[in-house]
C-alpha positions in Angstrom: 73.6 -20.4 44.2 73.5 -24.1 45.3 71.3 -26.3 47.4 71.3 -30.0 48.2 68.5 -32.5 47.6 67.3 -34.7 50.4 66.7 -38.5 50.1 63.0 -37.6 49.6 63.8 -35.4 46.6 63.2 -32.2 48.5 65.2 -29.0 48.0 65.4 -25.7 49.9 64.9 -22.5 48.0 67.2 -19.9 49.7 65.3 -17.2 51.6 66.7 -14.4 49.3 65.0 -16.0 46.3 61.8 -16.7 48.2 61.6 -13.0 49.2 62.5 -11.8 45.6 59.8 -13.9 44.0 57.2 -13.6 46.8 57.2 -17.3 47.6 55.2 -18.3 50.6 54.3 -21.6 52.2 51.8 -23.5 49.9 52.8 -21.8 46.7 52.6 -24.3 43.8 55.8 -24.6 41.7 55.6 -25.7 38.0 58.6 -27.9 37.0 59.6 -27.6 33.3 62.1 -29.9 31.6 63.6 -28.2 28.6 65.8 -31.2 27.8 69.0 -29.9 29.4 67.8 -28.3 32.6 65.0 -28.2 35.1 63.2 -24.9 35.4 61.2 -24.1 38.6 58.3 -21.6 37.9 56.3 -20.4 40.8 52.5 -20.1 40.3 51.9 -17.1 42.4 48.8 -14.8 42.2 50.9 -12.2 40.3 51.9 -14.9 37.7 48.2 -15.9 37.3 47.1 -12.3 36.9 49.8 -11.8 34.2 48.4 -14.7 32.2 44.8 -13.4 32.2 43.5 -13.0 28.7 46.5 -14.7 27.0 44.3 -17.5 25.5 41.4 -15.2 24.6 40.2 -15.8 21.1 42.4 -18.8 20.5 42.0 -22.6 20.6 44.6 -22.7 23.4 41.8 -22.5 26.1 40.1 -25.6 24.7 43.5 -27.4 24.6 44.1 -26.4 28.3 40.6 -27.7 29.3 41.2 -31.0 27.5 44.6 -31.3 29.2 43.2 -30.7 32.6 40.4 -33.3 31.9 43.0 -35.9 31.0 45.0 -35.2 34.2 41.8 -35.7 36.3 41.2 -39.1 34.6 44.6 -40.4 35.5 
């Protein structure tokens, strides 16, 4: 599947993929750079529910809070 980027850096996600992954207007998309490719990861309510409890009992939550704080300060 291919798409073309506009001069503003925008791309269109084909409707078949939007339906498959439940993407609606306003859904936030996380962009990941793994060094060789760009990965688009939708942050849908289902994705957030799946992550619940993943940081429980670890220092990961503190790292996440600190990272969010640094982002706010920028």
